[in-house]
C-alpha positions in Angstrom: -142.4 100.2 -22.0 -142.2 101.5 -18.8 -142.1 105.5 -18.3 -141.8 107.9 -15.7 -145.2 108.8 -16.7 -146.2 105.6 -15.5 -144.0 105.2 -12.5 -145.6 108.7 -11.4 -149.7 107.6 -12.1 -148.3 104.1 -10.0 -146.9 106.1 -7.3 -149.7 109.1 -7.3 -146.9 111.6 -8.0 -145.9 114.2 -10.8 -143.7 113.7 -13.3 -141.2 116.0 -12.4 -141.1 114.6 -9.0 -140.5 110.9 -10.3 -137.7 112.7 -13.2 -136.1 114.3 -9.7 -136.0 111.4 -8.0 -134.9 109.0 -10.5 -132.1 111.3 -11.3 -130.7 112.1 -8.0 -131.6 115.6 -7.6 -133.1 117.9 -4.7 -136.1 118.7 -3.9 -137.8 115.1 -3.0 -138.3 113.5 0.4 -136.2 110.9 1.0 -139.6 108.4 1.8 -141.3 109.7 -1.8 -137.7 109.2 -3.3 -137.2 105.6 -2.0 -140.4 105.0 -3.1 -140.0 106.0 -6.0 -136.8 104.0 -6.9 -138.6 100.8 -5.4 -141.9 101.0 -7.8 -139.2 102.0 -10.8 -137.2 99.1 -9.9 -140.2 96.8 -9.3 -141.5 98.4 -12.8 -138.1 97.5 -14.9 -137.6 100.8 -15.7 -133.9 101.5 -15.1 -133.5 98.6 -18.3 -136.6 99.8 -20.2 -135.3 103.5 -20.2 -131.8 102.2 -21.1 -133.4 100.3 -24.0 -133.0 103.5 -26.3 -129.6 103.1 -26.1 -129.0 99.4 -26.6 -126.9 98.5 -29.6 -127.7 99.6 -33.0 -124.5 97.6 -34.0 -122.2 95.4 -32.8 -119.1 97.0 -30.5 -117.6 93.7 -29.6 -117.2 94.2 -26.3 -118.8 92.3 -23.5 -119.6 93.1 -20.0 -118.6 90.7 -17.1 -120.6 91.3 -13.5 -118.5 89.2 -10.5 -119.5 89.5 -7.1 -115.5 89.9 -5.8 -112.9 89.9 -8.1 -110.4 89.6 -5.5 -111.7 86.0 -5.4 -109.8 83.5 -7.1 -112.2 81.2 -8.3 -113.6 84.3 -10.1 -110.2 85.8 -11.6 -109.9 82.3 -13.1 -113.4 82.2 -14.6 -112.3 85.8 -16.2 -109.3 84.5 -17.4 -110.5 82.0 -19.8 -113.4 84.4 -20.7 -111.0 86.6 -21.8 -108.8 83.8 -23.8 -112.0 82.9 -25.9 -113.2 86.2 -26.6 -109.8 87.7 -27.3 -109.6 84.9 -30.0 -112.8 86.3 -31.6 -111.8 90.1 -31.1 -113.9 91.0 -28.6 -112.6 93.2 -25.6 -113.8 92.9 -21.9 -115.7 95.4 -19.6 -115.0 93.7 -16.1 -117.4 94.9 -13.3 -116.8 93.9 -9.2 -120.5 94.3 -7.9 -119.7 93.1 -4.2 -122.6 91.7 -3.5 -124.4 95.2 -4.0 -128.0 95.1 -5.3 -127.5 98.7 -6.6 -124.2 98.4 -7.4 -125.1 96.0 -9.6 -128.3 97.9 -11.4 -125.3 100.5 -11.8 -122.8 99.0 -13.5 -125.6 97.2 -15.7 -126.4 100.6 -17.0 -123.2 101.8 -17.4 -122.6 98.7 -19.7 -125.7 98.9 -21.6 -125.1 103.0 -22.1 -121.9 101.7 -23.8 -123.6 99.0 -25.9 -122.1 96.4 -25.3 -122.9 93.1 -27.0 -123.8 90.9 -24.4 -123.4 90.3 -20.8 -121.6 87.3 -18.4 -122.7 87.6 -15.1 -122.4 85.8 -11.3 -125.4 87.9 -10.1 -126.0 89.4 -6.6 -126.1 86.9 -3.9 -129.6 87.7 -3.4 -130.9 87.7 -7.0 -133.0 91.1 -6.0 -133.0 92.1 -9.8 -135.2 89.9 -11.2 -137.0 92.2 -13.0 -133.6 93.8 -14.3 -132.6 91.0 -16.0 -135.4 89.8 -17.3 -136.3 93.1 -19.1 -132.7 93.0 -20.5 -133.4 89.9 -22.2 -136.6 91.1 -23.3 -135.1 93.8 -25.2 -132.6 91.4 -26.9 -129.6 91.5 -24.4 -127.7 88.4 -24.6 -126.7 87.0 -21.1 -125.0 84.0 -19.9 -125.2 83.7 -15.9 -122.9 81.5 -14.3 -122.5 80.1 -11.0 -125.7 81.5 -9.5 -129.1 81.3 -11.3 -132.1 83.7 -11.3 -135.1 81.9 -11.5 -137.3 82.9 -14.7 -134.5 84.1 -16.4 -134.3 83.2 -20.1 -130.8 83.0 -20.6 -128.0 80.4 -20.7 -126.8 79.4 -17.5 -123.6 77.9 -16.5 -123.2 76.0 -12.9 -121.6 73.1 -11.0 -123.6 71.0 -9.3 -123.4 72.3 -5.9 -125.3 69.8 -4.1 -123.3 67.1 -5.4 -119.9 68.6 -4.5 -121.1 69.1 -1.0 -123.1 65.3 -0.7 -119.5 64.0 -1.8 -117.5 65.8 1.1 -119.9 64.0 3.6 -119.6 60.7 2.0 -115.6 60.9 2.4 -115.5 61.9 5.5 -118.2 59.3 6.8 -115.8 56.6 4.4 -112.8 57.8 6.9 -114.5 57.2 10.3 -116.2 60.7 10.8 -119.5 60.3 12.4 -120.0 64.3 14.1 -119.7 66.4 11.1 -119.7 70.2 10.8 -120.0 73.2 8.4 -119.3 76.9 7.7 -121.6 77.7 4.6 -122.1 80.9 2.6 -125.1 82.9 1.8 -128.2 80.7 2.3 -130.3 82.9 -0.3 -128.3 82.9 -2.6 -128.2 80.0 -5.5 -124.6 78.7 -4.7 -124.9 79.2 -1.1 -128.2 77.2 -0.8 -127.2 74.5 -3.2 -124.6 73.7 -1.3 -126.2 73.8 2.3 -128.7 71.4 0.6 -126.0 69.1 -0.5 -125.1 68.7 3.1 -127.8 68.1 4.8 -129.0 65.6 2.4 -125.9 63.7 2.8 -126.1 63.7 6.6 -129.6 62.8 6.1 -129.0 59.8 4.1 -126.1 58.4 6.3 -127.8 58.7 9.1 -125.8 61.5 10.5 -126.8 63.6 13.6 -127.4 67.3 11.9 -126.2 69.4 15.0 -127.6 73.1 14.2 -124.9 74.2 16.6 -122.2 73.2 14.4 -123.0 74.7 11.0 -123.4 78.4 10.7 -123.3 80.8 8.1 -119.7 82.3 7.0 -121.0 84.6 4.5 -118.7 83.5 2.3 -116.4 85.6 3.6 -112.7 84.9 5.5 -113.7 87.4 8.8 -117.0 85.7 9.2 -116.1 82.4 8.9 -112.9 82.8 11.2 -115.9 84.3 13.9 -117.9 81.2 13.1 -115.4 78.7 13.2 -113.8 80.1 16.6 -117.7 80.0 18.1 -117.7 76.0 17.1 -114.5 74.6 17.9 -114.5 76.5 21.5 -117.7 73.8 22.2 -116.4 71.4 24.4 -118.3 69.0 22.5 -117.1 69.6 19.3 -117.2 67.6 15.8 -114.1 65.9 14.6 -114.4 66.9 11.0 -115.7 70.6 9.0 -116.4 71.6 5.9 -116.0 74.7 5.0 -118.1 75.7 1.4 -115.8 78.4 -0.4 -112.1 79.5 -0.6 -112.7 82.4 1.8 -114.4 80.1 3.9 -111.7 77.8 4.1 -109.1 80.2 5.2 -111.0 81.9 8.1 -111.5 78.2 9.6 -107.6 77.6 8.8 -106.8 80.8 10.9 -109.3 79.8 13.6 -107.7 76.6 14.0 -104.4 77.7 14.1 -105.3 80.9 16.8 -106.6 78.4 18.8 -103.7 76.1 18.5 -105.3 73.3 17.4 -103.8 71.0 14.5 -105.2 69.6 11.0 -106.3 67.0 11.0 -105.1 65.2 14.6 -107.6 67.6 16.4 -109.9 68.3 13.8 -110.2 67.3 10.0 -111.4 69.7 7.4 -112.3 69.8 3.5 -112.4 72.8 1.8 -114.0 74.1 -1.1 -112.5 75.5 -4.6 -108.4 75.3 -4.6 -106.2 78.2 -3.7 -103.1 78.1 -4.2 -102.0 78.4 -0.2 -104.1 74.9 -0.2 -101.2 73.7 -2.4 -98.6 74.4 0.0 -100.1 74.5 3.4 -98.8 72.2 6.3 -100.8 69.5 5.8 -102.1 70.1 2.3 -105.7 71.0 2.0 -108.4 68.4 1.1 -110.4 70.1 -0.8 -113.4 70.5 -4.0 -112.7 71.9 -6.6 -114.6 73.6 -9.4 -114.1 73.5 -13.1 -113.5 77.3 -13.3 -111.7 77.3 -16.4 -114.3 74.7 -18.1 -116.8 77.2 -16.6 -115.5 80.3 -18.4 -115.0 79.0 -21.6 -118.1 77.5 -21.4 -119.8 80.6 -20.6 -117.7 82.8 -23.2 -118.6 79.9 -26.0 -122.4 80.0 -24.9 -122.7 83.7 -25.4 -120.3 84.2 -28.6 -123.3 81.5 -29.8 -126.1 83.6 -28.8 -124.6 87.2 -29.9 -123.3 85.4 -33.8 -125.9 83.1 -34.6 -129.1 85.0 -33.1 -131.6 83.8 -35.1 -130.6 79.9 -34.2 -129.6 80.2 -30.7 -131.8 78.5 -27.7 -130.4 79.2 -24.1 -129.1 76.0 -22.5 -128.6 75.3 -19.3 -125.2 73.7 -18.6 -123.9 71.4 -15.2 -120.7 71.1 -15.0 -119.3 68.4 -12.1 -116.5 69.4 -9.2 -114.4 66.9 -8.1 -113.1 66.0 -4.7 -109.0 66.1 -4.2 -107.7 64.3 -1.3 -104.8 65.7 0.4 -103.9 65.7 4.0 -106.4 67.2 5.9 -108.8 64.6 7.1 -107.6 61.9 9.6 -108.8 58.4 8.9 -110.7 57.2 12.2 -111.5 53.8 11.2 
């Protein structure tokens, strides 16, 4: 295991300096502190240091980390996880990471100190904590990643076929006569954001449609950013006839932009959303959208984790890919 001495030798400072930096004590310059913290993270010290406190016996507690507890998708996944684990007398500790890699580490540290039996995680967007997760797995922590993947972490994963989902949106729009299609996508360097944008690009190329970069912008999976980017696109003299939004907050931001510009769906602009927030089912018009099987994602994630915990000697990590589906409603005009 990596020790404080190892970090000190690597950075070229004393053990005392490393200890002060890691414990956020005074007496270390900001530059050296950041250097030590970066090196400790790179070497996986956070996890190795916690390894001493890892479970000696079962606590029947599972940690769940998500990027935004306010997102209905994650709420539904957590609800399904809870149903499965409650039936087996397991408790949940839920942590809201907020796409913050350092906050992710802090919560992992907390959960390990509480000796949780396993983790179900939708990692922070950029996957910056690869070494942390790899060391957790190496030390025996049972982990299931859902919604997002981190390459080279040997654990169970549950995702949807994001490429196929956004590919289907383009196909549907083309089949309804739309040749000028734009999109508001998410965080491109996250697994989910990259896969959905890639599916969109592949479909545009396959169907021989123009991929206009001015019509495709990142809303970072946030309502406010999606609103601003949607305004930019919709104010263009030469704008698309249809837009694809790549998560529920993105869809909401797009719809607010359409409202504020006094445009009408689908007369002035057609849209396809992602996820199925309740407002999409009662808005006027009703929103055509891609629905993720959030309930199945949660149940599958919990079932895989229980198997890893309770059948440790026989369990082998599995990569589960579920299908999303397009639900047709009223927000796409037929131009044929």
